[in-house]
N, C-alpha and C positions, 0 to 999 in steps of 0.2 A: 804390247803384243801386236803383230801385224795382222793383216787381213788375208794374206796369202803366204803359205809355207813353201819352202823350196828345199829339196835335198837331191844329191847326186851320188850314185854308186852303181858300179857294174854297167857302165855305159847308158844308164837310165836316169833321166831327170824326172822327179816327181813334183808336180805343182799342185797344191791343194788349197782350195778356198776354205778359210777357217773363220767364218762369221756365222756359225750355225744358228744362234739365237734369232737372227734376223733373216734367215733363209739364204745367206750368201748373196746379198743383192749386189748389183753392179752400180757403182758410183765413182766419181773421179779418183778417190784414194785407192779403192780396190782394183780398179782397172789399171791404174798406174803401177801398182805392185805386180799385177798379173803380167803386164808388159815387161817389167823389169825381170821377172822370173823367166819368161820366154827367152829373153836376151841372154840371161845367164846360162840357160840350157844350150844355146848356140855357142857361147864362149867355151862351155865345157865339152863341146863336140859330142853332145848326147846323140846316141843312135835311136833311142826311144824317148818320147816324152809322154808321161802319164799325167793326164789332167783329171783331178778328182775333187771331191768336196766332202765336208763333214756335216753331220746332222741329218735331219729328215729330208732336206731338199738339196738337190744338186745346185740349183740357182733359181731364184724367183724372178729374175730379170732386173730391170732398172729399179733403182731405189726411189719408189714413188713418193714416200714421205719427203725425201730431199727435193724431188721435183716440185711438190706442192708448196714447199717453203722457199723456193727460189724466187728472187726478185725478177729474173728474166729466164723463164723456163726454156724458151727457145734457144738462148745462148748456152745454158747448161746442157741441154740435150745435144746440141750441135757439137760441143766440145767433147762430151762423153762418147758420142758416136764416132767421132774422129779417132780417138785413142783406141776404142774397142775395135774399130775396123783395122787399125794397125796391128793389134794383137792377132786378129783373125788372119790377116794377110801373112804375118810371120809364121803362124802355124801351118797355113796352107803351103807356103813357099819353103818351109823348113825341109832340109834333107832328112831330118829325123822322122820316123814313123810316129804319129801321134795317136795315142789311145785314150779315149775319154771313158770315165767310169761313172755311170749315172745310177745312183742308189735310190733316188726319189724323184720329185717333180723337177723338170727342166721347163721353165715357163718364160715367156717374153724373150729377151735376149739370151737367157740361159739355154733356150732350145738351140738356136744356131751356134752358140758357143760349144755345146756338146757335139754338134754335127760338124764343126770345123775339124774334128779328128778324122783320121783315116780309118780307124776302127773304133766302134762304140760297143762297150760291154755294159749291159744293163741288168740291174736286179729286176726280178719279176714284178716288183711293186713300182717300178719307175714309170713315169708318164711324161708326155711331151705336148706342149700347147703354145700357140703364138700369143694370143690374148692382147695384142696391141690395140686393135680397133675397139675393144671393150673400154679402153681408157682414152679414146680419141686420138690415138697416135697411129701412124703408118709403120710398117715393119722396117726393122733395121738389123744390125748385127750380123749381116750376111744371110738373113732369112731368104732373100730372093734367090740365093744359090740352090735352094731346095728344088727349084725347077729342074735343075740338071740331075738331081738325084731321084726324084719321084714323078717328074712330069708336071706340065703346066696346070692341069685341072685339079690334080691332087693338091698341089701347092696353093692354088686359089681357094680350095675348100678349107684348108687349114688356116689360111690367112684371113679369109672373109667370115667364116662361120665360127672360128676359134674352137674347132673340135679338139678334143683331147685324145691323143693316141696312147694306148697302153703300151707297155714294153713289147708284148706279143704282137700287137698291130704294127709297131715300128719295125719289128723284125720282119714281118711279112712284107712290109713296104720296102725292105732293103736298106733301111736306115741304120739298123742295129745288127752288129755281127753276131753277138751271143746274148742270150737271156738266161739267167741262172737264178736260183733262190738266193735271197740276200746273204744267207750264211755261207754261200759258196762264191760270193763275188770276188773276194781277194784272191782266192785260189785260181779263179778263172782269169783274172787279170794277169797274175803271175805266169800262167800258162801261155797266154797270148804274147806277153813280153818275151818269154823264153823262146817261143817259136819264131818270133821276128828276129831275135838275135842269132839264130842258127843260120840265117841267110846272109849272103855277101852284102855289106853295107852300100857299096857303090851301085850294085844291081838294084837294091831296094830303093835307093834315092832316085835313080833314073826311071825306074818303073812308076814310082809315085808321081814324078814330074810329068811323065808321058801321059798317064791316065788323067791326071788333073788338067793338064793343058788341053786335052781333047774334050773333056767334059765341060770345063769352065775356063775358056781362054783368057777372059778379062775380068777376074773377080774384083779387082780394085775399082774398075769402072762401074760395076754393078753396085758396089758398096758406096761409091760416091753419089750415085743416084739415090740410094737409100737415105744418105745423110741429108741431101737436099730436101727429100720428101718429108722426113721426120722433123726437120727444122721448121718447115712450113706448117706441118700439122701442129707442132708444139706451140705455135703462136696463136692458135684459134681458141675461141671461148669453149669449144667442145673439149679440147684437150684439158684446159683448166678445170672444166666441170668433171670430166672423166677421172682425172687424177684425184681431185678432191673427193669425189664419190667413193673411190677405192679406199682412200685413207679413212674416210668417215664411215665405211662399211654400209653403204646404201646404194641403191640403184641410181645410175646416172640419168640425168634429164637433158638429153642432147637436143639442141635447137636446129634451126635451118643451117644448111651448109655455109661455113665461113670461108672467106678468101682473104 
């Protein structure tokens, strides 16, 4: 069984993370499948892409146990970031309208993955947090693009203090389009998809492109800077300590800044 499910019907591609026991973590295999699914959606000429997940979590972020066991964590993180950024870029550049469905926690790279959508529908129990610096890593996965959505200082607060946004707070910040009780999540997503499909596809695609180009004219450049940063962070003793502490379920003991 794969880590990502794909289906297509009624002009809508549905891409679902299906590793619920582990919280749908991002690692080379799952991100590769995710990228393949996004490309299938493009080949199917999907007008809407629904990005969802199974289980209690939308996505817990990078697979930290895999990071801890890597012979070269810097290389693993660099390769993972490169392919994840390609996924984000293809979602952002897609002519399809992307709808993410967040039923639980979206943490680490799971946060910007959800936010790569054009419209975010969240259950009232959903939450969003960066959490990178807690494990000695700098942000990636297009987290830096949050500056365009919520402003510099809000983005700094989330990235530096690792605050957790509730679904209601994310809605107030403009990140989430709709918040509904968990039992109503599927119906809310169906309604959003149906409303998108009532509009002219070319007009939707042009409108998406216009607004995204104005808001974030060079997302790939921003993500490249993220990749350089997280590769550098991943080679430090702080990153090794932070990841190990997470896996061992203890508080990290960070030392002097490493270069």
